[in-house]
C-alpha positions as CSV (number, residue, x, y, z in Angstrom):
1,M,104.2,186.2,-4.4
2,K,106.2,183.0,-5.3
3,N,107.1,181.8,-8.8
4,G,106.5,178.2,-7.8
5,K,110.0,177.0,-8.7
6,S,113.0,176.2,-6.6
7,Y,116.6,175.9,-7.8
8,E,119.9,174.5,-6.6
9,Y,121.6,177.8,-7.4
10,I,120.5,181.3,-8.0
11,I,123.2,183.5,-9.5
12,I,122.6,187.2,-9.2
13,G,124.4,188.9,-12.1
14,T,125.4,187.7,-15.5
15,G,128.8,189.5,-15.9
16,P,132.3,188.1,-15.5
17,G,131.7,187.0,-11.9
18,G,128.4,185.1,-12.5
19,A,128.2,183.7,-16.0
20,P,131.3,181.4,-15.9
21,A,130.2,179.8,-12.7
22,A,126.7,179.4,-14.1
23,R,128.2,177.5,-17.1
24,E,130.2,175.2,-14.9
25,L,127.3,174.4,-12.7
26,A,124.8,173.9,-15.5
27,K,127.2,171.7,-17.4
28,A,127.4,169.5,-14.3
29,G,123.6,169.1,-14.3
30,K,122.8,171.6,-11.5
31,K,119.5,173.4,-11.6
32,V,120.6,177.0,-12.1
33,L,118.7,180.3,-12.4
34,M,120.6,183.4,-13.7
35,V,119.0,186.7,-12.6
36,E,120.0,189.9,-14.4
37,K,118.9,193.5,-13.4
38,G,119.4,194.9,-16.9
39,D,117.9,194.1,-20.3
40,Y,119.3,191.8,-23.0
41,H,120.3,194.5,-25.4
42,K,121.1,193.0,-28.8
43,K,120.4,195.8,-31.3
44,L,121.6,199.3,-31.8
45,L,125.0,198.8,-30.1
46,G,127.9,201.2,-30.5
47,F,127.5,204.9,-30.7
48,P,125.2,206.6,-29.7
49,F,122.5,204.1,-28.6
50,G,125.0,201.8,-26.8
51,M,125.1,204.4,-24.0
52,R,121.9,202.8,-22.7
53,L,123.9,199.7,-21.6
54,L,125.6,201.9,-19.0
55,E,124.1,202.8,-15.6
56,R,122.4,206.2,-16.1
57,F,124.2,206.5,-19.4
58,M,127.4,206.9,-17.3
59,I,127.0,210.7,-17.7
60,L,124.9,210.8,-14.5
61,A,126.5,207.9,-12.7
62,R,128.7,209.7,-10.1
63,S,129.8,209.4,-6.5
64,Q,128.9,212.0,-3.9
65,E,132.3,213.6,-4.7
66,G,131.6,213.7,-8.5
67,V,133.7,210.7,-9.5
68,I,132.3,209.2,-12.7
69,I,131.7,205.5,-12.3
70,E,130.9,203.3,-15.3
71,R,128.9,200.1,-14.8
72,G,127.3,197.9,-17.4
73,I,123.6,197.1,-16.5
74,T,122.8,194.5,-19.1
75,V,123.1,190.7,-19.7
76,G,126.8,190.2,-19.7
77,G,127.4,193.0,-17.2
78,S,130.4,195.1,-17.6
79,S,132.0,192.7,-20.1
80,M,129.6,194.4,-22.6
81,V,131.2,197.8,-21.9
82,Y,134.9,197.2,-21.6
83,Q,137.9,197.8,-23.8
84,S,138.4,194.0,-24.1
85,N,141.9,194.0,-22.7
86,V,143.4,190.9,-21.1
87,M,145.8,190.9,-18.2
88,E,146.9,188.0,-16.1
89,P,145.9,188.0,-12.5
90,P,148.5,190.1,-10.8
91,K,150.6,188.4,-8.1
92,K,149.7,191.0,-5.5
93,L,146.1,190.2,-6.1
94,L,146.5,186.4,-5.8
95,D,148.7,186.8,-2.7
96,N,146.2,189.2,-1.0
97,M,143.2,186.9,-1.8
98,G,145.1,183.8,-0.7
99,I,143.8,181.6,-3.5
100,D,145.3,180.8,-6.9
101,F,143.1,181.0,-10.0
102,S,145.9,181.5,-12.5
103,I,145.2,178.0,-13.9
104,E,141.7,179.1,-14.8
105,A,143.1,182.3,-16.4
106,K,145.3,180.3,-18.7
107,E,142.4,177.9,-19.6
108,L,140.1,180.9,-20.5
109,K,142.8,182.6,-22.6
110,K,143.2,179.4,-24.6
111,E,139.5,178.7,-24.9
112,I,138.5,182.2,-25.9
113,G,141.4,182.9,-28.2
114,V,143.3,185.9,-27.0
115,E,145.5,187.9,-29.4
116,V,147.3,191.2,-29.9
117,L,145.6,193.2,-32.6
118,P,147.5,192.9,-35.9
119,D,149.4,196.0,-36.8
120,R,147.0,196.7,-39.7
121,F,144.8,198.3,-37.1
122,Y,147.3,201.1,-36.5
123,R,150.3,200.8,-38.9
124,N,149.3,203.9,-40.8
125,N,148.8,206.1,-37.8
126,K,151.8,208.5,-37.5
127,G,150.5,210.0,-34.3
128,L,150.6,206.6,-32.5
129,Y,154.1,205.8,-33.7
130,R,155.3,209.3,-32.6
131,M,153.8,208.5,-29.2
132,L,155.5,205.1,-28.9
133,E,158.8,206.6,-29.9
134,A,158.5,209.4,-27.4
135,A,157.8,207.0,-24.5
136,E,160.6,204.7,-25.6
137,K,163.0,207.6,-25.4
138,M,161.7,208.4,-21.9
139,G,162.5,204.8,-20.8
140,I,158.9,203.8,-20.3
141,P,158.0,201.9,-23.5
142,F,154.5,201.0,-24.5
143,R,153.5,197.4,-25.1
144,A,150.9,196.1,-27.5
145,Q,148.0,194.7,-25.5
146,E,146.3,191.3,-25.6
147,K,142.6,191.6,-26.2
148,F,139.4,189.4,-26.1
149,V,138.9,190.6,-29.7
150,H,138.5,188.5,-32.9
151,A,140.5,190.5,-35.3
152,D,138.9,189.0,-38.4
153,K,135.5,190.3,-37.3
154,C,136.8,193.7,-35.9
155,K,136.2,196.7,-38.1
156,L,139.1,198.9,-38.8
157,G,138.6,202.4,-37.4
158,C,135.8,201.3,-35.0
159,D,136.3,202.2,-31.4
160,W,133.0,201.4,-29.8
161,C,134.0,198.5,-27.4
162,M,132.8,200.6,-24.5
163,L,129.3,200.9,-25.9
164,G,128.6,197.3,-26.8
165,C,130.5,196.0,-29.9
166,P,128.3,196.6,-33.0
167,E,130.4,194.0,-35.0
168,N,130.1,191.2,-32.4
169,A,133.9,191.0,-32.7
170,R,134.9,190.4,-29.1
171,W,134.2,187.9,-26.3
172,T,131.8,188.9,-23.5
173,A,130.3,187.0,-20.6
174,R,127.1,186.5,-22.7
175,E,128.8,183.6,-24.4
176,H,129.0,181.8,-21.0
177,V,125.4,182.8,-20.4
178,E,124.2,181.2,-23.6
179,E,126.3,178.1,-22.9
180,A,124.8,177.8,-19.5
181,K,121.3,178.0,-21.1
182,S,122.3,175.3,-23.6
183,Y,123.0,173.0,-20.6
184,G,119.6,173.8,-19.0
185,A,120.2,176.9,-16.9
186,E,117.4,179.5,-16.9
187,L,117.8,183.2,-17.4
188,I,115.5,186.1,-16.4
189,Y,116.4,189.7,-17.1
190,N,114.9,193.1,-16.4
191,A,114.6,191.5,-13.0
192,P,116.3,193.6,-10.3
193,V,116.7,191.9,-7.0
194,N,115.3,193.7,-4.0
195,K,116.9,191.5,-1.3
196,I,118.2,188.1,-0.4
197,L,116.0,186.0,1.9
198,F,117.3,184.1,4.9
199,S,116.0,181.5,7.3
200,A,114.8,182.5,10.8
201,G,117.8,183.8,12.6
202,G,119.6,184.7,9.4
203,T,121.9,181.7,9.4
204,K,121.1,180.4,5.9
205,A,120.3,182.0,2.5
206,T,117.0,180.6,1.2
207,G,116.1,182.6,-1.9
208,I,115.6,186.1,-3.3
209,Q,112.8,188.6,-3.6
210,L,112.7,190.6,-6.9
211,K,111.7,194.3,-6.9
212,N,108.3,193.3,-8.2
213,G,107.7,191.2,-5.1
214,T,108.3,187.7,-6.7
215,V,110.0,185.3,-4.3
216,I,112.3,182.6,-5.8
217,N,113.8,179.8,-3.6
218,A,117.2,178.2,-3.9
219,D,119.5,176.0,-1.9
220,K,122.5,178.3,-2.6
221,I,122.9,181.9,-3.7
222,I,125.9,183.2,-5.6
223,L,126.0,187.0,-5.4
224,S,127.8,188.4,-8.5
225,A,126.3,191.9,-8.9
226,G,129.6,193.7,-8.9
227,G,131.6,195.9,-6.5
228,I,128.6,198.2,-6.1
229,G,125.6,196.0,-6.7
230,S,126.6,193.1,-4.4
231,P,127.2,195.1,-1.1
232,A,124.2,197.3,-1.8
233,L,122.0,194.2,-2.1
234,L,123.3,192.8,1.1
235,L,122.7,196.1,2.9
236,R,119.1,196.1,1.6
237,S,118.8,192.5,2.9
238,G,119.8,193.7,6.4
239,I,123.4,192.4,6.3
240,K,125.5,195.3,7.6
241,R,128.6,193.3,8.5
242,L,130.2,190.1,7.2
243,G,133.3,188.6,8.9
244,T,135.4,191.5,10.1
245,Q,134.3,194.0,7.4
246,D,131.4,196.5,7.4
247,V,129.6,195.7,4.1
248,G,130.2,198.2,1.4
249,T,133.3,199.8,2.9
250,R,136.9,199.8,1.5
251,F,135.7,200.8,-1.9
252,F,138.3,201.2,-4.7
253,M,137.7,201.6,-8.4
254,D,140.9,202.0,-10.4
255,P,140.1,205.6,-11.3
256,M,141.4,207.3,-14.4
257,N,142.5,210.7,-15.5
258,V,142.0,211.1,-19.3
259,M,144.2,213.6,-21.2
260,L,143.7,215.1,-24.6
261,G,146.0,217.4,-26.5
262,Y,146.1,218.4,-30.2
263,S,149.0,217.7,-32.5
264,K,150.7,220.6,-34.3
265,E,150.7,218.4,-37.4
266,P,147.5,217.6,-39.4
267,D,148.4,213.9,-39.5
268,G,149.6,213.7,-35.9
269,G,146.4,212.6,-34.1
270,L,145.3,209.2,-32.9
271,W,142.4,209.0,-35.5
272,G,140.8,205.8,-36.6
273,I,142.5,203.4,-34.1
274,Q,141.2,201.6,-31.1
275,T,141.6,202.9,-27.6
276,F,144.0,200.9,-25.3
277,T,145.9,199.1,-28.1
278,H,149.1,199.9,-26.2
279,A,150.0,200.5,-22.6
280,I,152.9,201.4,-20.4
281,E,152.7,198.5,-17.9
282,S,156.1,198.9,-16.3
283,L,154.8,201.8,-14.1
284,S,152.2,199.6,-12.4
285,Q,154.7,198.1,-9.9
286,S,157.0,201.1,-9.4
287,E,154.4,203.9,-9.5
288,G,151.0,202.3,-8.8
289,F,149.5,203.2,-12.2
290,M,149.5,202.4,-15.9
291,I,149.1,204.6,-18.9
292,G,147.3,203.7,-22.2
293,N,146.5,205.3,-25.5
294,C,143.1,206.7,-26.4
295,A,141.6,207.3,-29.8
296,A,141.0,210.8,-30.9
297,F,137.3,210.9,-31.4
298,G,136.3,208.9,-28.3
299,T,138.6,211.0,-26.1
300,W,137.3,214.2,-27.6
301,M,133.7,213.0,-27.0
302,V,134.4,212.0,-23.4
303,L,136.1,215.3,-22.5
304,S,133.2,217.2,-24.2
305,L,130.4,215.3,-22.4
306,F,131.4,214.5,-18.9
307,R,132.8,217.7,-17.3
308,M,131.8,221.3,-17.9
309,Q,135.4,222.6,-17.8
310,T,136.8,220.1,-20.4
311,A,133.7,220.6,-22.6
312,I,134.4,224.4,-22.7
313,E,138.0,223.6,-23.6
314,N,137.3,221.0,-26.3
315,L,133.9,221.7,-28.0
316,P,135.4,224.7,-30.0
317,K,138.2,222.3,-31.2
318,F,135.8,220.1,-33.1
319,P,137.2,221.2,-36.5
320,I,140.7,219.8,-35.5
321,M,139.4,216.8,-33.6
322,K,141.4,214.4,-35.9
323,R,144.6,215.9,-34.4
324,G,143.7,214.6,-30.9
325,L,146.4,212.8,-28.9
326,G,144.7,210.9,-26.1
327,L,146.1,209.1,-23.1
328,F,144.6,207.7,-19.9
329,L,146.1,207.1,-16.5
330,K,144.6,204.1,-14.6
331,L,145.5,204.3,-10.9
332,S,145.6,201.6,-8.3
333,D,143.8,203.6,-5.6
334,E,143.6,203.0,-1.9
335,A,140.5,201.1,-0.6
336,H,138.8,204.2,0.8
337,G,135.1,204.7,0.0
338,Q,131.6,203.4,0.7
339,I,128.5,201.9,-1.0
340,Y,125.0,202.6,0.2
341,P,121.8,200.4,0.0
342,N,120.4,202.4,-2.9
343,E,123.7,201.8,-4.8
344,K,124.8,205.4,-4.4
345,T,128.5,205.7,-3.7
346,S,131.1,207.8,-1.9
347,K,134.6,207.8,-3.3
348,P,137.1,210.3,-1.8
349,F,140.7,210.0,-2.7
350,T,143.6,210.0,-0.3
351,A,146.7,212.2,-0.2
352,A,148.7,209.2,-1.6
353,D,146.2,208.8,-4.4
354,D,146.4,212.5,-5.3
355,K,150.2,212.4,-5.3
356,R,150.2,209.5,-7.8
357,F,147.5,211.1,-9.9
358,K,149.8,214.1,-10.3
359,R,152.8,212.1,-11.1
360,G,151.1,210.1,-13.8
361,T,149.4,213.1,-15.3
362,D,152.7,214.9,-15.5
363,I,154.1,211.9,-17.4
364,M,151.2,211.9,-19.8
365,R,151.7,215.6,-20.5
366,E,155.3,215.0,-21.3
367,I,154.5,212.2,-23.7
368,I,152.0,214.2,-25.6
369,I,154.3,217.2,-25.9
370,R,157.2,215.0,-27.1
371,S,154.7,213.4,-29.6
372,G,154.2,216.8,-31.2
373,G,151.2,218.0,-29.2
374,D,150.7,221.7,-28.5
375,P,151.0,222.1,-24.7
376,K,148.5,225.0,-24.8
377,T,145.8,222.6,-26.0
378,I,146.1,219.9,-23.3
379,S,143.1,219.3,-21.0
380,V,142.4,216.6,-18.4
381,L,139.2,214.8,-17.4
382,K,139.7,213.8,-13.8
383,W,138.2,211.0,-11.8
384,A,136.5,208.5,-14.0
385,G,136.6,204.7,-13.7
386,G,134.8,201.4,-13.8
387,H,136.5,198.7,-11.8
388,P,134.6,198.9,-8.4
389,G,135.9,196.5,-5.8
390,G,137.1,195.8,-2.3
391,T,133.6,196.1,-0.8
392,L,133.3,192.5,0.3
393,A,136.9,191.6,0.5
394,M,138.2,188.0,0.6
395,G,139.9,187.5,4.0
396,R,137.7,190.0,5.6
397,A,134.0,189.6,4.5
398,I,134.3,186.3,2.7
399,N,136.3,183.1,2.9
400,R,138.9,181.9,0.5
401,D,136.4,179.5,-1.1
402,F,134.0,182.5,-1.8
403,S,131.7,181.3,1.0
404,T,130.4,183.5,3.7
405,E,129.5,183.0,7.4
406,I,125.9,182.7,6.1
407,D,125.3,179.1,5.0
408,G,124.5,178.9,1.3
409,L,125.7,182.4,0.4
410,Y,128.7,182.9,-1.9
411,V,130.1,186.1,-3.4
412,C,132.2,186.2,-6.6
413,D,132.9,189.4,-8.4
414,G,135.1,192.5,-8.1
415,S,133.9,193.2,-4.6
416,T,135.9,190.2,-3.3
417,M,139.3,191.7,-4.4
418,P,141.0,193.0,-1.3
419,V,143.3,195.3,-3.3
420,S,143.0,197.3,-6.5
421,P,144.7,195.4,-9.3
422,G,145.3,198.7,-11.1
423,A,144.7,196.9,-14.4
424,P,141.8,195.5,-16.4
425,P,140.3,192.8,-14.0
426,S,138.0,191.0,-16.4
427,L,140.2,187.9,-16.8
428,S,140.8,187.7,-13.1
429,I,137.1,187.9,-12.2
430,C,136.1,185.3,-14.9
431,S,138.8,183.0,-13.6
432,M,137.6,183.3,-10.0
433,S,134.1,182.4,-11.3
434,V,135.3,179.4,-13.1
435,L,137.2,178.2,-10.0
436,L,134.1,178.7,-7.8
437,G,132.1,176.6,-10.2
438,K,134.7,173.9,-10.1
439,M,134.8,173.9,-6.3
440,L,131.0,173.7,-6.0
441,I,130.8,170.6,-8.2
442,G,133.7,169.0,-6.4
443,K,136.1,169.2,-9.4
444,V,138.7,171.2,-7.3
445,K,139.3,171.2,-3.6
446,A,139.6,174.8,-2.3
447,E,142.5,173.9,0.0
448,D,144.5,172.7,-2.9
449,R,144.5,176.3,-4.3
450,Y,145.2,178.2,-1.1
451,I,148.3,180.3,-1.1
452,R,150.1,180.0,2.1
453,A,151.4,183.2,3.7
């Protein structure tokens, strides 16, 4: 069954890897179709109904080993379910990819308006200041974080960024989706793609087939379904290897351990503030991980919902929930895992990963104790994360201009990152997407951005 239309570009996925490129192409007059697996959720965002934006409500989205993997399945992709933090593309990422998109990162920061949350969002929280002081004395100071958040719209005490902002106070890729539409691009959602179609011999991408059987033709396909969705779609399309990489291998995900302890003081918890307002960034280079703060209620809820052991430890503490002192460890893990055609995953951790997990978890424990936390109340949720990547790595599966060995097929999302950034990747992925759009319309020559070894 064909839909009767043909496009210059079909972009699969409307998250940070797809929407910015769609805007660039549509603005240049190209005939663009954006295809989104999820719904266009606009109402009932935040807690509790915002859980429906996450794949299998996140509670059931796990690897074969039990690793919790969060993924936004909605228009805007995972930009709808992120903590809105902004970090420049790390040098190690640019060097490993061999292409420079830092110019686009600066452009996006200026365009969107990036700021550190004003201190009114946490100035009265004694627990946070005790935590900042404790880390300072340990020689690993926290830094206030830049965010894609418009502070004038943000509600004090709200911490529902991860469930779709109910105040519409932060930037998401939906803004680029809507801009692309204003320039003539089309959008279909609730439209999961079954496979990519190729010419006889498989040398050129010619279109897509939706799960309902509809066939849509295009001159070029941009695959931006994420570190899990993109390789799974290629595998369903019969592509088992691109370049020198087996499709869907080398899977990393920036996994987290989340820690919660309870202050000995009634006013000592991280209550009524946002998660990830502050982070210890200095450890990312020396230790391979970073540490950030977590708000009391959200941390209590996560530890009470996602693992049986932490639920047993924290549900009885509901009456003192406001005393919660939360921290998370975000690890730059080794590229060691696999994606399957049905989007199931395998994510084992290496001995080196385990060693760094322990090191970071010990540091978090010390910070909480020095902040007035009762050591007997500390519990840890292990293995949760939401930055899947590496599965179609640049330099292995795809070329430095995001093209592949298959004519007309491009890939642009977290799957193209050869190494874990160990930090929020949204700005990096958006910047890659903008650069891809510029290159496709001839605004930038790819070779002018190559980083020479």
